[in-house]
ROFIBA-660655 format. One line per 3 residues: for each residue x, y, z of C-alpha. Coordinates in pm, whole numbers, plus 50000, padded with zeros to 5 digits. Example, Ala and Ser with C-alpha at 12.3 -4.5 7.8 and 13.67 -1.06 7.14 Angstrom:
2
51230 49550 50780 | 51367 49894 50714
REM end
This chain:
851
14926 19759 81917 | 14668 19458 81905 | 14592 19522 81546
14961 19635 81466 | 15056 19247 81601 | 14739 19097 81387
14862 19283 81067 | 15224 19157 81156 | 15122 18788 81197
14916 18827 80897 | 15160 18940 80706 | 15428 18665 80843
15175 18414 80725 | 15148 18589 80357 | 15556 18539 80332
15570 18176 80449 | 15324 18059 80203 | 15486 18251 79929
15794 18053 80061 | 15598 17752 80058 | 15480 17767 79747
15842 17854 79604 | 15969 17579 79844 | 15698 17332 79674
15773 17428 79340 | 16176 17377 79377 | 16084 17074 79561
15866 16958 79239 | 16141 17042 79031 | 16448 16880 79209
16152 16576 79221 | 16122 16604 78811 | 16486 16622 78755
16564 16336 78991 | 16305 16123 78871 | 16430 16161 78501
16787 16092 78568 | 16760 15822 78853 | 16410 15671 78770
16109 15717 78958 | 16085 15420 79191 | 16421 15460 79293
16387 15830 79385 | 16036 15737 79546 | 16226 15473 79742
16464 15715 79865 | 16185 15932 79968 | 16006 15676 80155
16317 15552 80334 | 16362 15946 80459 | 16021 15944 80585
16074 15679 80759 | 16413 15728 80915 | 16252 16114 80991
15933 15879 81145 | 16219 15689 81363 | 16420 16008 81474
16053 16144 81612 | 15977 15857 81809 | 16297 15808 81958
16275 16182 82052 | 15940 16124 82205 | 16069 15890 82449
16353 16026 82566 | 16309 16326 82603 | 15984 16554 82727
15805 16669 82472 | 15587 16897 82665 | 15875 17044 82849
15887 17468 82765 | 16268 17422 82631 | 16215 17117 82418
16103 17307 82076 | 16361 17600 82143 | 16623 17341 82187
16519 17128 81893 | 16521 17399 81664 | 16874 17495 81718
16949 17171 81674 | 16740 17129 81369 | 16936 17478 81263
17242 17291 81322 | 17183 16963 81129 | 17043 17126 80848
17383 17347 80859 | 17563 17063 80818 | 17367 16900 80571
17369 17209 80369 | 17706 17253 80418 | 17787 16906 80295
17569 16945 79985 | 17700 17302 79897 | 18064 17125 79901
17922 16839 79715 | 17764 17098 79424 | 18077 17258 79384
18266 16961 79375 | 18052 16793 79105 | 17923 17127 78970
17578 17034 79062 | 17320 17154 78748 | 17604 17333 78632
17558 17597 78907 | 17910 17643 79016 | 18109 17585 78726
18404 17311 78634 | 18657 17181 78906 | 18990 17032 78767
18995 16661 78799 | 19208 16443 79088 | 19430 16362 78779
19469 16751 78676 | 19517 16856 79041 | 19779 16546 79109
19978 16647 78759 | 19927 17034 78732 | 19973 17162 78389
20109 17527 78324 | 20150 17683 77949 | 20482 17669 77895
20752 17840 77630 | 20888 17565 77390 | 21269 17634 77320
21407 17643 76982 | 21798 17533 77002 | 22051 17543 76728
22229 17236 76605 | 22552 17381 76866 | 22329 17378 77143
22262 17785 77122 | 21875 17901 77236 | 21762 18079 76914
21388 18129 77027 | 21108 18085 77236 | 20757 18066 77143
20477 18131 77379 | 20114 18216 77494 | 20293 18264 77817
20659 18332 77859 | 20727 18021 78081 | 21023 17846 78173
21038 17632 78496 | 21283 17595 78781 | 21327 17359 79060
21321 17445 79445 | 21710 17454 79429 | 21752 17720 79197
21579 17968 79462 | 21783 18212 79686 | 21648 18150 80039
21568 18566 80030 | 21321 18544 79761 | 21121 18229 79923
21197 18443 80279 | 21038 18797 80089 | 20716 18589 79934
20633 18407 80267 | 20680 18742 80472 | 20411 18913 80262
20217 18706 80130 | 20160 18460 80381 | 20349 18438 80692
20195 18097 80858 | 20252 17906 80523 | 20454 17611 80671
20148 17609 80980 | 19837 17546 80776 | 19744 17281 80549
19627 17533 80250 | 19351 17744 80429 | 19468 18025 80722
19175 18068 80962 | 19356 18372 81107 | 19409 18546 80768
18998 18489 80678 | 18917 18644 81012 | 19127 18950 80988
19020 18956 80611 | 18649 18937 80708 | 18673 19135 80956
18860 19413 80755 | 18560 19422 80519 | 18289 19450 80772
18515 19725 80924 | 18626 19871 80640 | 18996 19896 80781
19136 19572 80559 | 19490 19465 80720 | 19534 19194 80410
19387 18918 80217 | 19324 18595 80354 | 19477 18398 80038
19767 18209 80128 | 20038 18126 79904 | 19898 17750 79834
19525 17928 79776 | 19686 18186 79512 | 19882 17897 79349
19552 17724 79299 | 19396 18020 79102 | 19736 18028 78890
19742 17705 78827 | 19368 17627 78741 | 19241 17997 78632
18945 17970 78881 | 18780 18279 78702 | 18817 18164 78375
18526 18111 78134 | 18484 17725 78188 | 18484 17797 78561
18163 17960 78563 | 17822 17866 78614 | 17509 17940 78652
17536 18115 78964 | 17808 18302 78794 | 17634 18618 78795
17517 18673 79129 | 17792 18939 79270 | 17827 18784 79623
17731 18418 79589 | 18014 18452 79322 | 18287 18541 79547
18167 18255 79776 | 18208 17988 79513 | 18530 18158 79377
18637 18177 79697 | 18518 17778 79789 | 18702 17619 79510
19069 17771 79635 | 18988 17678 79962 | 18920 17303 79840
19235 17320 79577 | 19445 17421 79866 | 19363 17119 80059
19400 16870 79769 | 19715 17050 79687 | 19857 17038 80027
19794 16674 80035 | 19945 16641 79701 | 20267 16828 79745
20534 16923 79961 | 20573 17297 80130 | 20881 17287 79921
20701 17191 79588 | 20436 17439 79649 | 20687 17712 79693
20839 17614 79315 | 20511 17561 79137 | 20385 17886 79268
20671 18102 79162 | 20705 17891 78843 | 20326 18021 78723
20302 18353 78887 | 20265 18661 78643 | 20541 18908 78705
20403 19167 78419 | 20631 19241 78140 | 20528 18945 77935
20737 18757 78183 | 20558 18433 78347 | 20771 18229 78625
21049 18364 78861 | 21317 18243 78562 | 21163 18449 78322
21111 18766 78548 | 21482 18753 78649 | 21594 18780 78298
21341 18999 78180 | 21380 19285 78468 | 21762 19232 78592
21940 18981 78286 | 22012 18752 78565 | 22033 18418 78695
21729 18339 78939 | 21984 18202 79168 | 22149 18540 79139
21908 18773 79238 | 22026 19012 79507 | 21765 19059 79807
21647 19407 79689 | 21567 19267 79323 | 21424 18909 79522
21199 19199 79696 | 21090 19413 79367 | 20960 19060 79231
20758 18972 79502 | 20608 19347 79568 | 20422 19282 79198
20249 19024 79284 | 20030 19332 79498 | 19988 19464 79124
20169 19395 78787 | 20109 19721 78639 | 20134 19976 78925
20464 19863 79078 | 20620 19758 78739 | 20974 19875 78810
20989 19986 78414 | 20669 20188 78423 | 20634 20312 78778
20996 20315 78957 | 20907 20506 79225 | 20620 20319 79311
20802 20010 79297 | 21079 20129 79486 | 20820 20194 79769
20667 19892 79723 | 21014 19675 79752 | 21075 19883 80078
20720 19743 80252 | 20829 19442 80157 | 21167 19480 80323
20972 19563 80623 | 20787 19308 80618 | 21111 19068 80596
21246 19280 80924 | 20967 19218 81063 | 20950 18884 81061
21311 18844 81135 | 21424 18725 80783 | 21605 19042 80781
21749 19265 81062 | 21617 19599 81089 | 21955 19728 80982
21985 19551 80678 | 21617 19647 80606 | 21705 19992 80622
22058 19971 80413 | 21874 19790 80130 | 21572 20052 80156
21811 20337 80110 | 21966 20155 79746 | 21862 20283 79438
21642 20050 79221 | 21792 19944 78916 | 21667 19744 78617
21858 19552 78273 | 21557 19498 78104 | 21555 19215 77849
21274 19145 77633 | 21209 18813 77527 | 21093 18829 77164
21043 18535 76968 | 21202 18686 76681 | 21509 18850 76859
21837 18716 76773 | 21964 18530 76454 | 21786 18321 76210
21459 18433 76199 | 21390 18330 75883 | 21469 18017 75948
21278 18007 76260 | 20966 18063 76085 | 21032 17765 75891
21092 17568 76214 | 20751 17683 76339 | 20563 17591 76048
20729 17245 76085 | 20624 17195 76429 | 20275 17314 76436
20208 17088 76195 | 20385 16758 76338 | 20232 16935 76671
19885 16868 76521 | 19928 16513 76392 | 20096 16427 76738
19880 16623 77011 | 20169 16896 77102 | 20125 17256 77106
20432 17452 77057 | 20327 17776 77206 | 20198 17577 77552
20375 17225 77583 | 20741 17366 77711 | 20862 17145 77408
21282 17137 77328 | 21335 17181 76940 | 21646 17036 76830
21747 17204 76474 | 22026 17148 76190 | 22125 17556 76183
22454 17611 76336 | 22455 17949 76532 | 22801 18052 76426
22757 17950 76071 | 22453 18152 76059 | 22566 18454 76201
22845 18407 75921 | 22568 18404 75668 | 22409 18698 75813
22729 18918 75855 | 22802 18820 75451 | 22464 18918 75340
22474 19248 75495 | 22782 19321 75407 | 22755 19266 75053
22416 19441 75045 | 22510 19730 75139 | 22755 19759 74884
22584 19648 74619 | 22271 19906 74731 | 22515 20177 74679
22609 20072 74380 | 22207 20023 74255 | 22105 20372 74439
22422 20539 74190 | 22335 20377 73920 | 21962 20492 73955
22055 20835 74105 | 21797 21093 73980 | 21557 20854 73838
21277 20542 73958 | 21417 20182 73946 | 21072 20037 73816
21097 20030 73454 | 20932 19870 73179 | 21076 19625 72902
21182 19976 72710 | 21360 20128 72990 | 21077 20371 73040
20969 20444 73406 | 20616 20284 73513 | 20411 20544 73545
20122 20387 73772 | 20404 20111 73955 | 20354 20265 74320
19990 20353 74291 | 19926 19965 74213 | 20141 19875 74463
19965 20062 74721 | 19621 19940 74645 | 19740 19592 74700
19854 19650 75045 | 19618 19601 75404 | 19623 19983 75451
19475 20068 75143 | 19207 19782 75164 | 19117 19880 75571
19073 20273 75420 | 18886 20144 75117 | 18621 19997 75379
18636 20266 75603 | 18570 20536 75316 | 18362 20327 75029
18249 20634 74876 | 18486 20859 74977 | 18778 20855 74753
18949 21179 74856 | 18971 21062 75175 | 19160 20738 75082
19365 20946 74891 | 19468 21181 75186 | 19559 20934 75398
19772 20770 75160 | 19904 21029 74984 | 19925 21362 75216
19876 21224 75599 | 20230 21185 75703 | 20307 20971 76023
20644 20936 76219 | 20754 20585 76146 | 21086 20367 76218
21187 20260 75893 | 21502 20014 75761 | 21818 20174 75659
22167 20038 75648 | 22255 20285 75889 | 22053 20148 76147
21640 20178 76182 | 21565 20582 76097 | 21278 20756 76207
21139 20906 75933 | 20834 21126 75918 | 20627 21063 75589
20322 20951 75402 | 20228 20586 75325 | 20329 20649 74971
20626 20770 75082 | 20729 20486 75244 | 20626 20219 75000
20863 20412 74742 | 21146 20456 74973 | 21109 20074 75043
21122 19980 74682 | 21374 20102 74618 | 21609 19822 74816
21774 19542 74691 | 21653 19179 74859 | 21837 18863 74888
21808 18528 75003 | 22083 18305 75114 | 22081 17911 75205
22350 17649 75321 | 22304 17308 75337 | 22528 16999 75425
22479 16786 75097 | 22519 16441 75281 | 22308 16478 75617
22082 16723 75432 | 22106 16955 75734 | 22005 17341 75708
22309 17468 75861 | 22235 17860 75770 | 21895 17984 75614
21897 18417 75566 | 21541 18459 75399 | 21631 18885 75350
21799 19214 75492 | 21620 19208 75822 | 21345 19038 75956
21200 19355 76171 | 21152 19520 75855 | 21134 19262 75590
20879 18950 75705 | 20907 18793 75310 | 21122 18505 75305
21333 18476 74976 | 21468 18147 75035 | 21109 17902 75059
20856 18195 75005 | 20980 18382 74741 | 20967 18166 74392
21184 18361 74078 | 21316 18229 73756 | 21630 18082 73837
21796 18163 73455 | 22095 17988 73402 | 22130 17820 73744
21899 17608 73625 | 22113 17458 73285 | 22278 17135 73500
21960 16988 73481 | 21966 17002 73131 | 22325 16870 73123
22219 16590 73364 | 21939 16450 73141 | 22169 16413 72882
22438 16262 73085 | 22277 16016 73293 | 21953 15903 73055
22106 15578 72921 | 21984 15656 72574 | 22172 15959 72559
22443 15879 72726 | 22686 16197 72653 | 22997 16296 72877
23174 16630 72912 | 23394 16615 72618 | 23104 16552 72387
23042 16827 72143 | 22770 17020 72064 | 22792 17369 71770
22672 17666 71919 | 22489 17780 71650 | 22118 17914 71586
21854 17764 71736 | 21483 17823 71640 | 21185 17573 71835
20815 17606 71718 | 20495 17571 71943 | 20130 17679 71956
20034 17935 72171 | 19630 18030 72179 | 19558 17830 71886
19881 18065 71705 | 20226 17906 71571 | 20484 18089 71692
20851 18075 71638 | 21119 18083 71992 | 21474 18183 71897
21719 18201 72139 | 22004 18432 72108 | 22365 18418 72318
22398 18711 72539 | 22737 18818 72361 | 22444 18874 72072
22637 18632 71814 | 22732 18231 71782 | 23070 18147 71738
22994 17822 71538 | 23237 17625 71715 | 23204 17269 71828
23217 17354 72220 | 23243 17017 72456 | 22952 17009 72712
23169 17117 73009 | 23290 17441 72818 | 22962 17494 72711
22792 17506 73036 | 23068 17682 73219 | 23032 17972 72969
22625 17937 72982 | 22564 17904 72638 | 22205 17956 72529
22165 17808 72203 | 22378 17471 72312 | 22113 17428 72610
21819 17483 72382 | 21967 17233 72123 | 22004 16970 72449
21666 17056 72589 | 21482 17026 72245 | 21695 16817 72028
21906 16575 72215 | 21668 16504 72459 | 21284 16710 72526
21142 16982 72756 | 20909 16663 72927 | 21232 16466 73023
21429 16754 73174 | 21160 16879 73349 | 21153 16512 73475
21497 16469 73587 | 21477 16846 73783 | 21197 16703 73951
21381 16349 74041 | 21672 16595 74208 | 21409 16758 74471
21282 17065 74220 | 20900 17034 74347 | 20760 17361 74181
20552 17317 73872 | 20781 17301 73564 | 20597 17430 73216
20794 17159 72942 | 20815 17388 72701 | 21122 17500 72483
21252 17732 72693 | 21251 17555 73027 | 21614 17478 72987
21679 17828 73017 | 21541 17879 73355 | 21175 17991 73241
20994 17896 73482 | 20953 18015 73859 | 21145 17785 74173
21286 17874 74514 | 21613 17895 74620 | 21515 17636 74876
21436 17346 74636 | 21731 17471 74407 | 21986 17419 74707
21871 17074 74763 | 21898 16994 74410 | 22246 17080 74361
22309 16883 74673 | 22250 16589 74474 | 22567 16653 74266
22800 16626 74587 | 22648 16323 74748 | 22720 16075 74498
22327 16118 74293 | 22131 16094 74608 | 21886 16319 74696
21864 16404 75008 | 21516 16588 75171 | 21657 16925 75350
21606 16879 75738 | 21529 17140 75950 | 21474 16993 76349
21656 16677 76461 | 21476 16589 76770 | 21164 16735 77005
21200 16647 77368 | 20898 16745 77609 | 20940 16973 77914
21119 16721 78115 | 21331 16634 77846 | 21227 16289 77756
21294 16266 77364 | 20932 16266 77171 | 21072 16220 76801
21409 16191 76638 | 21375 16292 76254 | 21580 16186 75973
21584 16281 75624 | 21435 16130 75342 | 21671 15973 75102
21665 15831 74714 | 21911 15794 74438 | 21808 16037 74211
22084 15966 73930 | 22367 15771 73921 | 22680 15793 74066
22888 15844 73754 | 22657 16084 73656 | 22699 16328 73948
23093 16257 74009 | 23077 16383 73581 | 22833 16708 73662
23060 16805 73993 | 23340 16822 73699 | 23117 17039 73498
23024 17205 73820 | 23382 17326 73869 | 23449 17420 73485
23298 17718 73592 | 23559 17833 73745 | 23832 17619 73566
23735 17685 73174 | 23850 17995 72986 | 23554 18234 72988
23347 18044 73266 | 23116 18275 73426 | 23163 18146 73801
23555 18312 73781 | 23505 18567 74035 | 23511 18360 74285
23872 18298 74227 | 23867 18622 74384 | 23804 18535 74729
24064 18332 74944 | 23862 18015 74892 | 24131 17733 74810
24392 17641 75012 | 24465 17269 75051 | 24346 17225 74715
24014 17276 74763 | 23764 17255 74507 | 23455 17463 74412
23184 17408 74115 | 22909 17683 74086 | 22673 17824 73837
22536 18177 73780 | 22215 18257 73669 | 22049 18587 73536
21736 18639 73406 | 21569 18885 73178 | 21584 19244 73272
21852 19182 73480 | 21546 19094 73710 | 21737 18830 73918
22073 18720 74027 | 22129 18396 74161 | 22484 18180 74199
22544 17807 74355 | 22818 17632 74497 | 22924 17363 74551
23172 17254 74801 | 23317 16914 74951 | 23136 17009 75289
22872 17298 75187 | 22611 17367 74914 | 22531 17727 74935
22265 17921 74730 | 22214 18343 74694 | 21930 18532 74477
21953 18900 74473 | 21691 19112 74288 | 21433 19338 74345
21092 19308 74537 | 20945 19321 74181 | 21088 19222 73869
21061 19539 73689 | 21319 19679 73937 | 21674 19587 73850
22017 19729 73681 | 21990 19846 73314 | 22296 19696 73280
22437 19324 73277 | 22771 19430 73355 | 22618 19519 73674
22316 19302 73734 | 22413 18953 73657 | 22403 18664 73908
22814 18708 73883 | 22825 19059 74023 | 22536 19012 74258
22470 18677 74385 | 22818 18515 74387 | 22992 18777 74634
22742 18679 74880 | 22823 18317 74838 | 23241 18391 74794
23235 18649 75105 | 23033 18353 75338 | 23241 18081 75229
23543 18292 75345 | 23407 18359 75679 | 23356 17981 75752
23652 17865 75636 | 23830 18107 75858 | 23670 17960 76163
23805 17576 76183 | 23536 17518 76488 | 23234 17484 76281
23384 17148 76112 | 23359 17289 75716 | 23732 17257 75584
23866 17266 75265 | 23979 16999 75020 | 23886 16811 74752
23571 16636 74648 | 23564 16277 74809 | 23684 15993 74487
23381 15851 74328 | 23348 15480 74499 | 23324 15328 74118
23469 15326 73809 | 23420 15611 73569 | 23324 15484 73217
23325 15831 73071 | 23579 16041 72904 | 23607 16356 73132
24003 16451 73156 | 24133 16428 72786 | 23874 16652 72583
24147 16753 72313 | 24168 17131 72214 | 23847 17276 72122
23758 17508 71807 | 23757 17804 71999 | 24057 17796 72181
24249 18046 71965 | 23948 18372 72021 | 23915 18271 72393
23521 18424 72348 | 23297 18417 72645 | 22924 18364 72657
22783 18543 72988 | 22545 18313 73212 | 22245 18598 73133
21955 18425 72991 | 21828 18725 72842 | 22106 18990 72817
22325 19178 72556 | 22685 19258 72663 | 22940 19091 72841
22958 18952 73195 | 23249 19109 73335 | 23329 18855 73580
23551 18592 73319 | 23943 18647 73347 | 23922 18581 72969
23745 18856 72751 | 23613 18819 72413 | 23647 19015 72129
23392 19276 72046 | 23092 19116 71909 | 22833 19274 71688
22575 19460 71810 | 22274 19252 71855 | 21945 19283 72053
21915 18951 72215 | 21584 18735 72270 | 21389 18608 72553
21437 18298 72702 | 21088 18316 72887 | 20839 18030 72875
20575 18103 72584 | 20233 18176 72764
REM end
């Protein structure tokens, strides 16, 4: 036995020496760190003071107590353990609070605790204050305490923290019960209070920034996390009332299904306002806090119902409900009414994309985040007008698609200049897709595998159709062929005076077609560009022409150099011949005569000057100053074309389109209000005369906009001007209509320029784009509440010096011939009320810019 005792004493001395050396090493390390931080002299002074105090304590102890007593040492050791324990606890809390040596991780500052911020969804509203979209990382909309029903609060307290009103952030009885459960393996509930759970939700105690060097040690990690939650809970109790803590809890907690906060959860699961929740619905939502997936009523209805009944049982146990009430409610079936808060559910999705881009840029410049800061963004779009625009596009495009399908029945619509199907068209489209690129990376040296997944492997997919979304079983190549047969469209409406965008339809259906044909897409505008040519010759003071001035319809040619080679451009009229009549400018623009526009562009003015005027009026796209520019050979967007046309209806003032009127913070305080930029682009007289010219498209014989007369738009002496446009091979159909209160533009075409109607009679802008605008305006005028009224254009505020009313007879008044707006097609427009005699057949020339 003596040998064993000796061995144990030796082992203890060895262990003691080992730990002594470790302690000495750590002490030395701490000394060097403190010396580096505070300076060696100051640290030495602190150590000296400590040793002096320790010696005085020893002297005082020797005077007061019998140090030789056999009880002294045990009692003294107990006191040392107690005092060192207190010192360690103080140091431990200090270390957690200050993240000493980065051991515990970050703690929120006093400011963050006093004013905690949580990610809050931003809301986008229409001009008439209808919520049209929410953007978020966490879908959360805060609520006030007065909107929380009492039974919801009762359910939470009974289930999560029955002594909530008695403790100050930490419930020692719950902690003791939790520790006992861990030791005995018989858990009777957690030890976290509602305030601790709030601290965890607010400050993410398990996030990466909160992790210190000790985070990877399992038991130590848990202790540090819990300590942080306790400390933060105490501080929250000091800074907020119990009611404020409950409100913050309900606003921050995750209810699953991308629903954060009780307001969003009530709407998501039950399509209700929070204060309308029933007792059983409140119990379901509180029950979700145990596990948002396991007890989700949308995923596991029976488990959710069982958990709901547990919550009801807790409410009865603590007298928030009677036993009879709890039993009766527990017997009820669990019913939900799921509502998804998808940012792109609802109207104006293409418009919302433009708003998001605007707010994100503004936020970068001003320190706000659209997805977390709970902004309220008020836009210019009117939800009623937007609905009419979407309905008009849907109604007319459905009809036009039926015509297009019949027109190409049995054939593919992607053809070359000779009308022949492009054999490798679909293959080239497929090679531009992300699917093809990912397959190429996956099978870099296996073309057969790539082909198999593109051409042979079929999958079930939901596709767009005019009858509603359809489930189809097809290969990726099949889906490309399917979608390429659809005609696409874009339409935008703008108030010419305020610059407000009132409606924006960027495509057929945002769920299936993300590409925006209002602002993102750019195509040749064809004859809708011609008004900029006429504006140039009317507004330019050195040219100074007027609507009654005449130009002869005759052949024109322009010589140019391309790649060192001399070439000649000879535009032809769409009717295939020249009338040689002297037309007024008004009639020439109304009939969209190519030869006269070409002469005005290249002989009266210049391509450079036409480009300058287009830019002054709001065209921001790059325009090539070539002979054909006046016939719309450069790509532009519908967005900028409509904004430029607004200059005519706004007395010559160009107004930058406005999407957002103001932005408020989460408290409702206005952060910034927006006003559009304005500039005088052309003279007021010129703008008035151009309105008169645009009205000619409806009023002049052979005007290309006369299809608009078939719509119910002309009550109360209503005046509308407009210009159609059609590009090469009918690839693009355009119409821009100008009224007193709205300027509306529409574009129709295929995804690719090679997809089009074969005949101008079907594919011109008067037949494709104009009906969208006509039907839209009908719907808007019928609803008097939107504030868009029929009536004449406003009278000019200046004296009009140029003659525009009494132009005299035209040379061709006896032979009412018609020139289509098509800049590159044979045949007749078909949208005129006045049809010309049959012209000789002649191949029309291209109007595209020289390469």
